[in-house]
N, C-alpha and C positions, 0 to 999 in steps of 0.2 A: 504494500500500500504506500503510495507516494506521500512524502511530506507535504502537509497542507500548504505551507508557504511556497515551496518549490512548484507545486501544482498551479497555484494562482499565477506565478510568473509564466509558466508554460501556457496557461490559458490565454494570456494577453500577448503571446509571442507573435501572432499574425496568422496568415492564411496558408502557410506551408502545408502541403498534403491535401488541401481541399480539391475536389474534383470540379471540373468545369460544368456549367449549367447551359443547356441548349438555348438557342436564340429565341426571342419572343415570338409568340404566335401572331401572325398577321391576319386578323379576322375582320377588320373594318376597312381594308384598302387604304385609301389616302385620308380617310376621315380621322380627325383628331380624337384620340382615345386616352382614357385613364387606365393605367395598369396597377392593380393592387395585388401584391403577393402575400399569401397567408401561409406561414410555416407552422408546423405542428408536431408535437411529440406526445407520447403516452406511455405509462407503465415503465418508467425509467428504472425504478427499483434500486436506486443508489449505485448504479454501475458507472462510477466515476472514472475508473480505469477501463481501458479496453479489455475485452474478454481475453483470458490467459492463453498463452501459446499452446498449452496442453489441453485446451478445450476441444472436444471432438468436432464441434461446429462453430463457425464464426471466430476462430482464433485470431486475435489481434484486431478485431473489429470493434467499433463503437468507442465509447469514452468521451468524456466531457470536452477535452482539449480539441479533439477532431471535430466534434459537433460545433464548438465555438468557431473554429476556423472556417467551417463550411457556411455557417450562418453569416459570418463576417464577409465572406466572398459574395454571397447572394445579396447582401445589403449594398455592397459596392457596385453591383450591377443593376439593382432595382431601387428606384427612388422611394417607393411606398411599400413598406413591409410591416406586417404584424406577425407576432410570434406567440403561440399559445401552447398550453399543456393540458391534457385531459385526465390527470390524476395518477395516483400511486407513484409519486415522485420518489419516495424513499421506502426502505425495508428490503433487504435482499443481499447486502454485502456488509463487511465489517465497518465501512464508512458510516452506515446508519447506527450500528451498535455503539460506535465511539462518539459521533457528533450529533446523533439524534435528529438529523434533518437539517441542522444549521449549515453544514457545508454545501449540501444540495441547493438550498435556498440562496446562499451567497453566490454560488457559481451561476445559477440561473439569473440572478440579478445582474451579474456582470455581463451575461449574454444578452441582456435587454428583453427578457420575457415581458410581454404586455399583460398577461393574465393567465391564471390556471384555475382548474376546479379541483375539488377534493375527491380523492379516491378512498376506498375502504381502508387501505393500509396507512393512510394518514392518521388513523385513529389507533394505531397499534400501541402508542404510549399514552392513550387516553386523551381527554379534552385538554388537560394541562400540558400534555406533550405537544399538542398543536399550538396552544396559546403561547407557550414559551418560545416557540421557534418562529412564529409569524413575523416577529420583529426583524428577522434577518431576510425576509422576502421583500424586495423593493418593487413588488407588483401585487395586484389584488387577487384574492381568491373569490371566484364567482360561483355562488350556489343559489339556486332559486327554489328548491323543493325541500330543503331542510329548514325547520324552524328552530333556531337556536335561542329563542327568547328566554327560556328558563335555564340557561346554561352559562358558563363562563366565556363562551364564544360569542355571546350576544354582541352585535355590532362589529365583530372582527372580520366578517365576510360581507360581500355585497350581492344582491340578487341579480343585477345586470350592470352593464357599463356600455356607454356609447363612445366609440372611437371615431375621430375625424381624420381621415388619411387621404391626402391628395384630392380633396374635395368630395370624397365618398364618405357617407355616414354609415358606420358599421355598428349594429346592435348585437351585443353578446350576452347570452344567458347561460346558466349551468344547471346540469341535472346529476344528482347523486343516486347511487344504488341503495336499495333497502338494506339497512344495517342489521336489522334483527335477523338472527340466525347466521349471519356472516361475520359479525364482530361481537366480541364479548360485551354483554350489556353494560358492564361497569365502565367500559371504555367510551361509550357514547352517551350514557346517562339519559337525560331528559330531552334529547333531540326528538322533535316530532317530524315524522316522515310524511310528506304530502305526495299524492299521486303524480308521477312524473309527466304523464300525458296531459292531464288537466293543467298542470303547471306550465307545460310547454305552450299549450293553446292560449293560456292567459298572457304569458310573457311575449309571445310573438305578436299577438293582437295589439298589445300595448306598444311594442317597439315599432310596429308598422303604422298603426293608426294615430298614435299620439306623438311619436318622435319622428315619423316619416323617414325611417332608415332606408338606405339603398341596398343593404345586405344584412341578413340576420344569420348569426352563427350560434350554434348550440355546442357548448363544451360538455360532453357527456361521459360519465363513468357508469353507464348502465350496462354496457356490453353490446356487441355487434348484433347477435341474433341467438335465439333459443328455440328448442323443439317444443317447449310448452308455451303457455300464454304470458310468460314473464315479459314485461315491457322492455324492449331493446331499441337500439338506434334505428333498426329497420322499421319497427313499429312507429316510432316517433316520426320518421320521415314520411311514411305513408298516411299518417292520420293527422297531420298538421296542414296549415294553409300558407304560411308565410316564411317558414324557416328555409333557408337556402343551403346551408352547409352544416353538417354534423361532424364534429371532430370527436371520435370515439376512443374509449379505453376499456379496461377491465378484462376483456376476454383474450387479450394478447393475440388478436387476429392480424395476420399479415396479408394485406391486400395489395396485389400488384398494381391495381388501378382502383380508384374509388368506385363504389356502387352509385348508379344513378337511378333514383327511385321516384316514381311519380307521386306527388302529394294530392291533397284534396282539391287543390286549385288546378290540377292537371299540369303542374310544372315540375321540372326535375329538381330533386334535392341531391346534392353531393354528399355522400356518406363515406368517410375514410377512417382508417385505423392503421397504425404502423408498428404492429407487433409488440415487442417489449425490449427492455434492456438498452435502449438508445442505439439500436443497430441501424435504424432508418430514420430519416427526416422526411416528413410529409411536406409537399409543396403544391399549392394550388394557386395559379395566377387567374385572377378575374379581370376581364377587360370590359370597361364601360364606355359607351359612346359619350361624346362630350355633353350631350343633353341627358345622359344616363337613361335613355329610353331602351337601350339594347345592352344585353350583358352576355358574354360568353366566357368560357373558362378552359384552361389547359392544366393538366396535373402531371406530377412526377413524384415517384417514391425514390429517394436518394439514399444509397448505402453510405453509412458513416464508417469509412475505413481508409 
């Protein structure tokens, strides 16, 4: 395990080793367009170092320094970039056992994350374990369906946030998985769980009709899909009206390309998830016409190696 101080120096070292990103998609001809790049991660699980050379699969891949270099390169090529995480940031390596999430949050802050949502493993050290570490995160945690009112986390998260990027107004909300039966009850205490689909419908309606957003993103730790009736990202996509992009987590699903699912408004919802352990970086470029009457997208799943 690398020395924390040495690692921070490495993280800021630059873009060496980052791979080149393809040229922009020409979708509007000569028309003036706005390009918004959305980068995303999920289920990092404290894999701050690359996977070990003795690992049967993915040896030498991943790691925070390589991810930081890749993000830095993309930002140098794209003017308008947002960066999000869909939860389970920590728990999984000795870095979490020693730093309890602090190091993960510090490094994500250095990388300029714009927001994240809570995964179930964020509760592994209980509510105090979250509260004590949030001060190291220079970005908000967005959750819309957990009611923290009667807990020590009251006021420590936000239900949504609006980002203005390149003239595009982006509304973001977050959905967490049912903690009962998944997390020890003493670790989540008096959190009230609200139905994620009903919450999504409420949040997207508010973001669309009251805030007149151009793009609505859901940060989800519900999971990609299930064989039973458990609410998943695919369910949220098909049963909502205004949500445009679902950034998923929890099920460690490796998607080569995002799913495109028709919603209740007969429009495509982009649904993506990039596995676990920081092996991949999700990248979706949204292209808006100058009048924002037309929108197209191009996606890529980028190996971190």
